[in-house]
C-alpha positions in Angstrom: -0.1 0.1 0.1 1.4 3.6 -0.4 1.1 5.8 2.0 2.7 8.9 0.0 3.3 9.9 -3.1 4.9 13.5 -4.1 5.7 15.0 -7.4 8.1 17.5 -8.1 11.6 18.2 -7.1 12.4 18.1 -3.5 13.8 16.4 -0.6 12.2 14.3 2.7 13.6 16.1 5.6 11.7 14.2 8.5 9.6 11.0 8.7 7.9 9.9 12.0 5.9 6.6 12.4 4.3 4.5 14.9 1.8 1.5 14.7 0.3 -0.9 17.0 -2.4 -4.1 16.4 -6.0 -2.7 15.9 -7.3 -5.0 18.6 -4.4 -3.7 21.1 -3.3 -7.6 21.4 0.5 -7.6 21.8 2.1 -9.0 18.6 5.7 -10.4 18.9 8.0 -9.2 16.3 5.7 -7.0 15.0 8.2 -4.8 13.4 9.9 -7.4 11.2 6.4 -7.9 9.6 5.9 -4.8 8.5 8.1 -3.4 5.4 8.7 -0.2 4.5 9.7 0.7 0.7 10.7 4.2 -0.8 11.0 4.7 -4.6 12.7 7.8 -6.2 12.0 9.3 -9.5 9.1 6.8 -10.9 11.7 3.9 -10.4 10.4 0.1 -10.3 12.7 -1.3 -8.1 12.8 -0.1 -4.7 15.8 2.4 -3.1 14.8 1.6 0.6 13.7 -1.6 1.5 13.5 -3.0 4.9 11.7 -4.1 7.9 10.4 -1.3 10.0 12.2 -1.5 12.9 15.6 -2.6 11.3 15.1 0.9 9.2 14.9 3.0 12.3 17.6 1.3 13.4 17.1 -1.8 15.9 16.5 -5.5 14.7 15.1 -8.5 16.3 11.7 -7.3 15.6 11.5 -5.0 18.7 11.8 -1.4 19.5 13.5 0.2 22.5 14.3 3.9 23.3 17.6 4.9 21.7 19.2 8.2 19.8 21.4 9.1 17.6 21.7 11.7 14.8 20.0 10.2 12.2 17.3 8.2 13.7 15.8 7.5 17.1 13.2 5.6 18.6 11.2 7.6 21.2 9.0 7.1 23.9 6.9 4.7 24.6 9.3 2.1 24.7 10.5 3.4 21.0 7.5 2.7 19.3 8.1 6.4 17.9 10.1 5.8 15.1 12.0 8.9 13.6 14.5 9.7 11.1 16.3 12.7 9.6 18.0 11.3 7.0 17.6 13.8 4.0 16.1 11.8 0.8 16.2 14.2 -2.2 14.3 13.4 -5.3 14.3 14.7 -8.6 10.6 14.2 -9.9 9.0 12.1 -7.5 8.8 10.3 -4.0 6.8 7.2 -3.3 6.5 5.4 0.1 5.2 2.0 0.6 4.0 -0.2 3.7 3.9 -3.9 3.3 2.3 -5.7 6.5 2.8 -9.2 7.2 1.1 -9.2 10.5 -1.2 -11.5 12.1 -3.8 -9.1 12.6 -4.8 -5.4 11.3 -2.7 -2.8 12.3 -3.3 0.8 12.5 -0.3 2.8 11.5 0.1 6.8 11.9 2.9 8.7 10.0 4.1 12.6 9.3 6.1 12.9 6.3 7.8 16.3 6.0 9.3 17.6 2.9 10.3 20.6 0.8 9.5 21.3 -2.9 11.8 23.2 -5.3 11.3 25.3 -7.9 14.0 24.5 -9.8 15.5 20.9 -10.3 17.5 19.6 -7.4 21.2 20.3 -7.7 22.3 16.5 -6.8 22.3 13.2 -8.6 22.8 11.2 -5.5 19.3 9.5 -4.2 19.1 8.0 -0.5 19.2 4.1 -0.2 18.9 1.6 2.7 19.0 -2.1 2.4 18.2 -5.2 5.0 19.9 -8.7 5.0 19.8 -11.6 7.2 22.2 -14.7 7.0 22.5 -17.4 9.5 26.5 -17.2 8.9 28.6 -20.8 8.2 31.6 -20.7 10.5 33.7 -23.9 11.5 32.6 -27.1 13.8 33.3 -26.2 17.3 35.8 -29.2 18.1 38.8 -26.9 18.4 40.5 -25.2 21.7 38.2 -22.2 22.7 41.6 -19.8 22.0 41.8 -21.1 18.0 38.0 -21.3 17.5 38.1 -17.3 18.7 41.2 -16.0 17.8 42.9 -18.1 15.5 44.0 -18.3 12.0 43.6 -15.3 9.3 41.8 -14.4 6.8 43.5 -13.3 3.6 41.1 -13.0 0.9 37.5 -11.8 2.5 35.9 -14.6 1.2 32.8 -15.7 3.5 32.6 -12.3 5.0 29.0 -11.0 6.4 28.1 -8.7 3.1 25.9 -5.2 4.6 26.2 -3.6 1.5 27.0 -4.5 -2.3 26.4 -1.2 -4.5 27.5 -0.4 -7.8 27.6 3.4 -8.9 29.1 6.5 -7.7 28.3 7.5 -4.0 29.2 7.5 -0.3 28.2 5.0 2.6 26.9 6.7 5.6 26.7 3.5 7.8 24.5 0.5 9.3 23.1 -1.1 12.1 24.3 -4.7 12.7 22.1 -7.4 14.8 23.5 -10.3 15.7 22.2 -13.4 17.6 24.8 -15.4 19.6 23.6 -18.9 18.5 27.1 -21.2 20.5 25.8 -22.6 23.9 29.3 -22.9 25.6 30.2 -22.1 29.0 33.6 -21.2 27.7 34.5 -17.7 26.6 31.5 -16.9 24.3 32.6 -13.6 22.7 30.3 -13.4 19.5 32.6 -10.6 17.8 36.5 -9.9 17.1 35.4 -9.9 13.2 37.6 -7.4 11.0 35.3 -4.8 8.9 36.4 -4.7 5.4 35.3 -2.0 3.0 36.3 -2.4 -0.4 36.1 0.3 -2.9 35.5 0.7 -6.4 36.5 -3.1 -7.0 40.0 -3.2 -5.2 41.4 -6.8 -4.3 42.3 -8.1 -0.9 43.9 -6.2 1.2 40.9 -3.3 1.0 41.9 0.3 1.9 39.6 0.0 4.9 40.6 -2.9 6.9 39.7 -2.9 11.1 41.1 -4.6 13.8 37.5 -5.9 15.0 34.0 -5.8 15.1 33.8 -3.6 18.3 36.4 -1.5 16.8 34.3 -0.8 13.9 31.6 0.2 15.9 33.7 2.5 17.7 33.9 0.9 21.3 36.3 -1.3 23.0 37.1 -4.5 24.5 34.2 -6.8 24.3 31.4 -4.2 25.4 28.1 -5.1 26.8 27.4 -1.9 28.2 24.4 0.0 26.4 25.7 3.5 25.2 23.9 6.2 22.4 25.5 9.0 21.1 24.9 10.9 17.7 27.1 8.5 15.5 27.5 5.2 17.0 26.1 3.3 20.2 24.8 -0.1 21.4 21.2 -0.5 21.6 21.4 -4.1 23.1 24.6 -5.8 24.6 23.7 -9.3 24.9 23.1 -11.8 28.2 25.7 -13.3 30.7 28.7 -14.5 28.3 27.5 -12.3 25.4 24.4 -14.7 25.2 21.4 -13.8 23.6 20.6 -10.9 21.1 22.9 -7.8 20.4 22.6 -4.6 18.2 24.9 -2.0 17.4 24.7 1.6 15.2 27.5 3.3 13.2 26.7 6.0 11.2 29.4 7.8 8.7 28.0 11.4 8.9 31.0 13.2 9.5 33.3 10.5 7.8 31.5 9.4 4.7 33.1 6.7 2.9 33.2 7.7 -1.0 33.3 5.4 -3.7 33.3 5.8 -7.5 31.9 2.9 -9.2 31.3 0.3 -6.5 31.4 -0.7 -2.8 31.2 -3.5 -0.8 31.2 -3.4 3.2 31.6 -6.7 4.7 32.9 -8.0 8.1 33.8 -11.3 9.8 31.5 -13.0 11.3 33.9 -14.2 14.4 37.5 -14.1 14.1 38.5 -15.6 10.6 34.7 -16.0 9.8 34.8 -19.0 12.5 31.2 -18.2 14.1 28.2 -19.8 13.2 25.1 -16.7 14.3 22.1 -15.2 13.2 23.2 -11.7 11.5 20.9 -9.0 9.9 21.5 -5.6 9.2 20.5 -2.5 7.6 23.2 -0.2 5.5 22.6 3.5 4.5 24.2 5.2 1.7 23.6 7.8 -1.3 24.4 6.9 -4.8 23.6 7.7 -8.3 21.0 6.1 -10.2 20.3 3.5 -11.4 21.0 1.1 -8.4 21.7 -2.3 -8.4 18.3 -4.3 -8.3 17.2 -5.2 -5.0 15.9 -8.6 -4.5 12.4 -9.0 -2.7 12.8 -8.9 0.6 12.6 -12.8 2.4 9.6 -14.2 3.2 7.7 -12.9 6.7 8.5 -16.6 8.4 12.2 -16.1 7.1 12.3 -12.6 8.6 11.1 -13.5 12.2 13.8 -13.6 15.4 14.6 -17.2 16.8 13.6 -17.3 20.2 15.5 -16.6 23.0 16.0 -19.5 24.7 19.2 -21.8 23.6 19.2 -24.6 22.2 17.0 -24.1 19.2 15.2 -27.6 17.7 15.2 -28.5 14.1 11.9 -26.7 13.4 12.9 -23.2 15.1 15.9 -23.0 12.5 13.7 -24.3 9.6 11.3 -21.6 10.4 14.0 -19.0 9.3 16.6 -20.5 7.3 16.2 -22.8 4.2 19.2 -25.6 4.7 
């Protein structure tokens, strides 16, 4: 369903949205069941496609109070979702909502925008894309030290890919959501994966190669403390021994990553891609059109978060992943 159509040259400056089941009965993971899409200048393939909660900054189908410069979830309990990303358009803008909720929902929104008398002076358009993957690691039958810290990744092959875009533009950040699926009493830090960002088709090693997941998100020393700031933060810190669900964000507003022909934003899933966990992310960027076609988003059953309790049974895994 289209909830907004704007004709002319202009720029969306702010979006506020909230929703709830029509009958007020709580529906788990509602914010993974509703999909937000945006189309610029009459395009058929969306420039923005993500579950609504993930787009506004937190995955796992939840809302929670947090703030950053471009995105925020505000009281009550993060159900007031705000975007301050500038979204320019040359001839038209269209915003679409798709609900896969179990029951009817009520939905409220503001879309604040400017219209211009002359053509907009930038060819760049705002993009956002959600992905999810059950990462494929190694068998956990080696020493914990080797599992967590051993080996070397000298190709980038097998990294979790947050963004793979073709065109000219700049990457402005992401949120990353991880569900730790390893049940152990040993050191169970989910991170240690290096970020590797490949610009304009460069070969490994990329010019931007980080030193660990927490370092990319501007934190340190296997953090669990929740923290919000304008450009980086941890919205979910996980449970004991880094168990459960984690969510973090990093925005490159003051330090955008430019590309002339392409960009591939990746991160290891555990050191040397050793870990098998549930990863999802939303990447945000600006680029010239046309963009690389985005595939239709995963069916709702494959978007739903896994249960909080480990271990899972076979049906739990099949619900979300084909294997």
